[in-house]
N, C-alpha and C positions, 0 to 999 in steps of 0.2 A: 214018329209022329205023338205020340203026345209028350216025349223027347225035344223037339223043336219046337214047340208050344214053349214051354219050360221056359227051357233055353232063354226064350226072343221076351219073355217075365221077369226075367232075372235081369239081363241088358237093360230092359225102361222102368222097373226099379232101383236098378243101378246113380240111374240117367239119372232119375230125377229126385234120388237121395243124395245126392249133391245139396240138392235148395230146401229155403228153411221157409219157404214158399213161392208161386206162382202159382198164375193162371194159364191156361188149355183154349185156344180160339176155335171157334167151329171150321174151320182149316183143321182144326191137332194142334195149331204151332204152341208151341211154349213162352207165357210173354206171361213180364210183370216181374219176373224171377229176382228172387234177396235170396242173398247167401248166405250159409252159418255168420259171418260174420255181422247180418246184417245189411248187406252189400245192395243198393241195386244194379240189374246185370245185364244184359244185352236190351232184346226188344223189350220195349216200353209204350202201353199206349192209357196215356193222362186224359180224370175225363174230370174239373171244372164247374160245378151248374153260379151260374146266374146269381154275384151276390152287390145287397146293396146300392143298384145301378147299375156291374157291371156284369156286361155280357159273359155266357158259361164258352165258356171253348171246350174243343177234343184235343192230344196233342200225339205225335204221332214218332218213336227213333228209337236209342241208342244211346242205351247205360254201359258205362266202365269208372267200374265203384267206387260206384253213387255218386258218376257224373254224368251228365250230359253227353256224348262224343256222335260227332260228323250232324250227317243234315238231322236240321227235327222237323218237319210240319207240323203246322193247326192247319185249325176247323172249327169256323163258330159249328154251332150246336144243330144247325143247317146246313153240314154240308158242304158248305162257301169255303175254297182256302182263303184262312186269309197272313199268313206265315208263311217262311221258308228263312230257315237260319242253320248257320253253323257255328260247331261247339267244338271245344278243343280244353280237354282241364276243368270244365266243368264252364265256362265262359265263352262271350260272345264270339265266334273266331273268322274270318275272310265272311266274305258276305252276306245279304241279309238282303230276304226282301219282303213288299208289304203288300196287300190289295182289299180295294173298297171288294163288300159283295158280292159284288158286278166281273172281277175278275177283274178289272183296270189296276197295272202297275198301278200304283204314290208313291213308293219313294224305295230308289237300295244303298246302305250299305256299305261299308265296309270297316271291320273290325282288328282288333289285334290282340289276343288274350296273349295274358302276362305268366309263362312258367313261374308256377311258383314254389319249385326250387334250385331257383333264379333269380340273382335279387340288378342282374347287371343284362345286357342283350349289344350285337348291336348291327347297326340301324342302316338300309342302306336309304339316302336323301335321294330324291325324283328335282326335274328340270319343275319349276311353276310353271314354267310353258310347256313342257319337252315328258310329260310324265315316263315315257319310255325312257328317258336319258338315265342314267346314277353320272352323280358334282354330286359328293360323298357319301361315305362309310360312317358311321360316329356311336360309339362305345355311349347307353341312355340306360342312366339310373330304377328301374323296372319299378313304380310306381300302381299300388291297385292291381284286379284282375284280368279286362280290360278296357281298352285306349281305344276311342277311331284315329283309325290311321289308313287313306287314302281318300279318291274321289268319295263324294255323294249328291248322289245324283236324285231332283223331286219333276215326278215326272204328273204330267196331266192324265186323269185315266178317264177319259176320256177318246181321248186325238191320241195318244200317246210318247210324246212329245216331253221332252227330259225343258222347264220351263226354270227350274237351278238349278249349281252342282256348284258346289263345298267341299275346297279339298281339305283334309286336316293330315298335320303327323303329329303320330304321339298324339294328343287329343288338342294340339294347337293347330285351327283353320287359320288356311294360309290364305293371305291379301296380295301377296304379290307386287305391295308399294313398297318403296324405298322409303326407311327411315319406320320400318313401323316391329322396331327391334322385338320386342315383347312376340309379337308372330310366325319369327321368322323359326328358321327350323336347330334343333341344338345341334352344336358342333359347328355352325360355320360359323366362318371368320371374317370379322369385316375384310374390309382392298381397296381402301382407303390408302392412295396413293403417302407415300416419304415426303416429297416434295409441297404435299400441301401442309407440314404442321413442321419447317425445316427451313429453317431460312440464314441465308447462304449469304455469309460475307466477306468485304471482297474484298483482298489483298496487300500490300502496298511495301513492294519492296521498294527498300533504300537503293540508293549508288554504294556503292562497293568503295569510292571515296569518302563518303560520309564514315560508312560503317569502318574503318584503315582509322579515324577519326578522333572516334570514339571510346574508342579498342584502343588506343597510342595517348591519350589522356582522359580517362579511368581512374578516377580515386585519386584525380589528381585536386589544385583549388579549381574554378571557376574562370574560366576559360573569357574575356569579349570579343568577341570573335561580328563578324560582317552577317549579317544577315541579309541586307539589300533590303533594311526600307529604311522613308527617311519620318523622319518629324520629329517628334517628341510621345 
C-alpha cells in the first residue's frame, strides 16, 4: 500500500514538474500554467481590476504557447457574461458576441485571424446579395493580426431583433453600390463591355473596276479623268 501511495506521488510531482508556475482550483484543476520557457499554457482564468473609470472583469479560456486559442468568455466582476470571443494565433477569429449586463445580445462580429507565418492567403468572395454563394476566389496580401471579415449584426438588446447589418471583406466594408470601387472586394474584375469603349468603323469596298484602274495607272503622271462633276 505504501508503495502505491509513493508511486502516485511521484506521478503527481512529475506532472507538476514540467510547469514553472500554476495554481490549483477549488475542484483540483491545474490552472494558469506557465511552462519552463515562461509561456502560458492550457486553461487560464484572468482577473482585471477596475482602473481609471474602466470596469474590471474576469476572463477564462485556453492559451497555446502564450497566445489565446479557442473560445474565451468574459464576465463582469459581478458575474454577468459580457462577451464570447474566439481566438486563433492569439488574435480574434470567427464569431465574437457581446452582451449587456442583463444578458441581452448587443452585437455579433466576424473576424479572420492572420497566420503569422504566411504573407498571402486565398479567400472566398461571396455574393453581396447571397452570402452562401461563392463568386470568386482571390489571393490577397495579409496585413495585421486580424481583420473584419463577414457579416456584423447589431441587435436591439431588449427585443432581440437585428437593427443594422454590415458586411466586411478583409476590413473593407461592402456596400453593394455600383461605382463604389474603393469598397469592392479585392480581385473582382470589372465587367465593362468592350462595346462601350471600341468604335466600329464602316469600311466602304471600292468596285473592282476602280481597283484595276488605280493599279494600271499607279506611278504614272496624273491622268485627267471624268468624275461626273459639273461646273468649275
